[in-house]
C-alpha positions in Angstrom: 32.1 155.3 -211.7 29.3 156.1 -209.2 27.3 153.1 -210.3 30.2 150.8 -209.8 30.8 152.3 -206.3 27.1 151.8 -205.4 27.4 148.2 -206.7 30.4 147.5 -204.6 28.8 149.0 -201.5 25.7 146.8 -202.2 27.7 143.7 -202.5 29.6 144.5 -199.3 26.4 145.1 -197.4 24.9 141.9 -198.8 28.1 140.0 -197.7 27.9 141.5 -194.3 24.2 140.5 -193.9 25.1 137.0 -195.0 27.9 136.8 -192.5 25.7 138.0 -189.7 22.9 135.7 -190.6 25.3 132.7 -190.8 26.8 133.6 -187.4 23.4 133.7 -185.8 22.4 130.4 -187.5 25.6 128.7 -186.3 25.0 130.0 -182.7 21.4 128.8 -182.7 22.4 125.3 -184.0 25.0 125.0 -181.3 22.5 126.1 -178.7 20.2 123.4 -180.1 22.9 120.7 -179.5 23.2 121.8 -175.8 19.5 122.1 -175.3 18.8 118.7 -176.8 21.4 117.1 -174.5 19.6 118.8 -171.6 16.2 117.6 -172.8 17.5 114.0 -173.0 18.9 114.2 -169.5 15.8 115.7 -168.1 13.8 113.1 -169.8 15.9 110.4 -168.2 15.5 112.1 -164.8 11.8 112.2 -165.3 11.7 108.5 -166.0 14.1 107.6 -163.1 12.0 109.4 -160.5 8.8 107.8 -161.9 7.4 111.1 -163.1 6.5 110.0 -166.6 2.9 109.9 -165.7 3.1 112.9 -163.4 0.5 114.5 -165.6 -2.2 112.1 -166.9 -2.9 114.1 -170.0 -1.1 116.0 -172.8 0.0 118.7 -173.6 -1.3 120.2 -170.4 -1.3 118.9 -166.9 -4.8 118.1 -165.6 -6.1 120.4 -168.3 -3.9 123.3 -167.3 -0.7 124.8 -168.8 0.8 124.8 -165.3 0.5 122.3 -162.5 -2.9 123.0 -160.8 -3.8 122.6 -157.1 -5.0 119.3 -155.8 -8.7 120.2 -156.0 -8.6 121.1 -159.7 -6.6 118.0 -160.4 -9.1 115.8 -158.7 -12.0 117.3 -160.6 -10.2 116.8 -163.9 -8.8 113.2 -163.3 -10.3 111.7 -160.1 -8.5 108.4 -160.8 -5.1 110.0 -161.0 -4.2 111.8 -157.7 -1.9 114.7 -158.1 1.7 114.3 -157.0 3.0 117.9 -157.2 6.7 117.1 -157.5 6.3 114.5 -160.2 3.8 116.8 -162.1 6.3 119.7 -162.1 9.1 117.4 -163.2 7.0 116.2 -166.2 5.9 119.7 -167.1 9.5 121.0 -166.8 10.5 118.4 -169.4 7.7 119.5 -171.7 8.6 123.2 -171.4 12.2 122.6 -172.3 11.2 120.3 -175.2 8.8 123.0 -176.5 11.7 125.6 -176.4 13.6 123.2 -178.6 10.8 123.1 -181.1 10.7 126.9 -181.2 14.4 126.9 -181.8 14.0 124.7 -184.9 11.3 127.0 -186.2 13.7 130.0 -185.8 16.4 128.2 -187.7 14.0 127.5 -190.6 12.8 131.1 -190.7 16.4 132.5 -190.6 17.7 130.0 -193.2 14.8 130.3 -195.6 16.5 133.1 -197.6 19.6 130.9 -198.1 17.8 127.7 -199.0 18.7 128.1 -202.7 22.3 128.8 -202.1 24.6 126.0 -203.1 25.9 124.2 -200.0 23.5 125.6 -197.5 22.1 122.7 -195.4 18.4 123.5 -195.9 17.4 119.8 -196.1 19.0 119.1 -192.8 16.9 121.9 -191.3 13.7 120.5 -192.8 14.5 117.0 -191.6 15.1 118.4 -188.2 11.7 120.0 -188.1 10.1 116.7 -189.2 11.9 114.7 -186.5 10.9 117.3 -183.8 7.3 117.0 -184.8 7.5 113.2 -184.5 9.2 113.6 -181.1 6.2 115.7 -180.0 3.9 112.9 -181.1 5.9 110.3 -179.3 5.8 112.5 -176.2 2.1 112.5 -176.4 2.0 108.7 -176.9 4.3 108.2 -174.0 1.6 109.6 -171.7 -1.6 108.4 -173.5 -0.2 104.9 -173.9 1.0 104.9 -170.3 4.7 104.4 -170.8 4.4 101.7 -173.4 8.0 100.5 -173.7 8.1 100.6 -177.5 7.1 104.3 -177.5 9.5 105.2 -174.6 12.4 103.5 -176.4 11.6 105.2 -179.7 11.2 108.5 -177.9 14.8 108.2 -176.5 16.2 107.3 -179.9 14.3 110.2 -181.4 15.8 112.6 -178.9 19.3 111.3 -179.8 18.5 111.7 -183.5 17.5 115.3 -182.9 20.9 115.8 -181.1 22.8 114.3 -184.2 20.8 116.6 -186.6 21.5 119.7 -184.6 25.2 118.8 -184.4 25.4 118.0 -188.1 23.6 121.2 -188.9 26.1 123.2 -186.8 29.1 121.4 -188.6 27.5 122.1 -192.0 27.0 125.7 -191.2 30.5 126.1 -189.9 31.8 124.6 -193.1 29.5 126.7 -195.2 30.6 129.9 -193.4 34.2 129.2 -194.0 33.7 128.8 -197.7 34.8 131.4 -200.2 32.3 134.0 -201.3 31.8 134.1 -205.1 31.3 137.3 -207.1 27.5 136.6 -206.8 27.6 136.7 -203.1 27.0 132.9 -202.7 29.3 130.4 -201.0 31.3 128.1 -203.1 30.5 124.4 -202.5 33.0 122.3 -200.6 34.7 119.2 -202.0 32.6 116.0 -202.0 32.8 113.9 -198.8 34.7 110.7 -198.5 32.9 107.3 -198.4 33.0 105.3 -195.2 34.0 101.7 -195.0 31.9 98.8 -193.8 33.7 98.9 -190.5 32.2 102.3 -189.8 28.8 100.9 -190.6 29.3 98.1 -188.1 30.4 100.5 -185.4 27.5 102.9 -186.0 25.1 100.0 -186.1 26.5 98.6 -182.9 26.1 102.0 -181.2 22.5 102.4 -182.4 21.7 98.8 -181.2 23.2 99.4 -177.8 21.3 102.7 -177.4 18.1 100.9 -178.3 18.9 98.1 -175.9 19.6 100.7 -173.1 16.2 102.3 -173.8 14.5 98.9 -173.7 16.2 98.1 -170.4 15.1 101.3 -168.9 11.5 101.3 -170.2 11.0 97.7 -169.0 12.7 98.4 -165.6 15.3 95.7 -166.1 18.3 97.7 -164.9 18.7 95.6 -161.7 17.2 92.4 -163.0 20.7 90.9 -162.7 22.4 91.1 -159.3 26.2 90.9 -159.4 28.9 91.2 -162.1 30.2 89.6 -164.3 27.7 86.8 -163.4 24.0 87.5 -163.2 22.2 86.3 -160.1 25.1 84.0 -159.3 25.1 82.3 -162.8 27.0 82.9 -166.0 23.9 82.0 -168.0 20.8 82.4 -165.8 17.3 81.4 -166.7 16.0 83.8 -169.3 12.9 84.3 -171.4 14.1 85.9 -174.6 10.8 85.7 -176.5 8.9 87.5 -173.9 11.7 90.0 -173.1 11.9 91.1 -176.7 8.3 90.6 -177.6 7.7 93.9 -179.5 3.9 93.7 -179.8 3.1 93.9 -176.1 -0.5 94.7 -175.3 -1.3 98.4 -175.4 -3.4 99.5 -172.4 -1.9 98.5 -169.1 0.0 101.0 -167.1 3.7 100.2 -167.7 5.0 102.2 -164.8 7.5 99.9 -163.0 7.1 97.4 -165.9 4.8 94.4 -166.7 7.3 91.6 -167.6 8.2 88.7 -165.3 11.7 88.2 -163.9 13.2 85.9 -166.5 12.1 88.3 -169.3 13.8 91.2 -167.6 16.9 89.1 -167.1 17.0 88.4 -170.8 16.7 92.2 -171.6 19.5 93.0 -169.1 21.8 90.2 -170.5 21.0 91.5 -174.1 22.3 94.9 -173.0 25.5 93.4 -171.6 26.1 91.4 -174.8 25.4 94.6 -176.9 28.1 96.4 -174.8 30.7 93.7 -175.7 29.8 94.0 -179.4 30.1 97.8 -179.3 33.4 97.7 -177.5 34.9 95.3 -180.0 33.7 97.5 -182.9 35.1 100.7 -181.4 38.5 99.1 -180.6 38.8 97.8 -184.2 37.8 101.1 -185.6 40.3 103.0 -183.5 43.1 100.5 -184.4 42.2 100.8 -188.1 42.6 104.6 -188.1 45.0 105.3 -185.3 47.8 106.4 -187.7 45.7 109.3 -188.8 46.4 112.1 -186.4 43.2 114.0 -187.2 41.1 111.0 -186.1 42.8 110.2 -182.8 41.0 112.7 -180.6 37.6 111.4 -181.7 38.4 107.7 -181.8 40.3 107.9 -178.5 37.4 109.8 -177.0 35.0 107.1 -178.1 37.0 104.3 -176.6 37.6 106.3 -173.4 33.9 107.2 -172.9 33.0 103.6 -173.7 35.3 102.5 -170.9 33.6 104.9 -168.6 30.2 103.7 -169.7 31.2 100.1 -169.0 32.4 101.0 -165.6 29.2 103.0 -164.8 27.1 100.1 -166.0 28.9 97.7 -163.6 28.7 100.1 -160.6 25.0 100.8 -161.3 24.3 97.1 -161.0 26.4 96.6 -157.9 24.9 99.7 -156.1 21.3 99.0 -157.3 21.0 101.9 -159.8 21.5 105.1 -157.7 19.9 108.1 -159.4 23.1 110.1 -159.9 25.0 107.3 -161.5 22.0 106.3 -163.7 21.8 109.9 -165.0 25.6 109.9 -165.6 25.2 106.7 -167.6 22.6 108.5 -169.8 25.1 111.4 -170.1 27.7 108.9 -171.3 25.4 107.7 -174.0 24.9 111.3 -175.2 28.7 111.7 -175.2 29.1 108.6 -177.3 26.6 109.9 -179.9 28.3 113.3 -180.1 31.8 111.7 -180.4 30.6 109.3 -183.1 29.0 112.1 -185.1 32.2 114.2 -184.9 34.3 111.2 -185.9 32.1 110.5 -188.9 32.3 114.2 -189.8 36.1 114.3 -189.5 36.4 111.1 -191.6 34.1 112.3 -194.4 35.2 115.9 -194.7 38.9 116.1 -193.8 41.4 116.2 -196.6 43.5 113.0 -197.0 46.6 113.1 -194.9 50.1 112.5 -196.1 50.1 109.1 -194.6 47.0 108.1 -196.5 48.4 109.5 -199.7 51.6 107.4 -199.3 49.5 104.3 -198.7 47.3 104.9 -201.7 50.1 106.0 -204.0 50.1 108.7 -206.6 47.1 109.1 -208.9 44.8 106.8 -206.9 41.5 108.0 -205.6 40.8 107.4 -201.9 37.5 105.6 -201.5 37.9 103.3 -198.6 37.4 104.2 -194.9 
């Protein structure tokens, strides 16, 4: 009798510890989503105010962990005069990014005891650590290779990948927490996810392509290469140099601050971004039309189409107003919102139970495999 009571108390205590640990893990992963979004926006701000080379070295600034005075900076790097504001902007970005890395380490440490439990997203946590380390390397290369556009673009895509991983980890933890505890104190695995159709693949691919094109536009300073809209420099199809604009093996070595490409190459990059926007819009509208009858999908798909419309409007206004800082930052925030909404839409599609409408379409006894 006494042993059974002790055993019951032990199981209750273990269950309480598990619940508390999962609650903390879920809170940290959600904080990671928000902090990553902030890092991406601060990174965009750093680029827009030309502070990407505010510190000529890495990870410190003129050999210091904080921005030094002008004399120390001159002694360290006589060929790179200190601009205090830009140096602090760059270091602020690094400080926040470092906090993000510490957050990932904390998630791994707290989740290590659960890594063998069925359904716990340990692999997602490990992949997140790997991507964060790669991001740190890209941050270093951004400075040492002097804003080489390939590295800057990959650094942006890496930041958005970190955002997706944090959000996916949060969703997995929330699902894991809501699972039923078994008699052994572990969490019962959820039902297998649904497969996505090729249309989802096209929409996701179009979004990734457009994000990459946006990063390429920004890193090559092609945002205002076209004046006017819907025409470009007064022409529907202006003179463009596609081979030079998308030449991915540009020479490493020159300082790419303010760009190195000639006008026709930048126009090609800008026009490529406009064409990518049309492709993405078509894919999102088709996706929304395909799944609009499913009530659970409407908020996410409607949000995607709505944010896309806002992004399209911001893109036009940015061109017409010559890329004001506030609107350029808002355009980056819109890209972050598209990534978050697409991730949530994919999650909803893969994990939600089939609705009554789908069941009636498929008929009794048929397994749902199409998206």
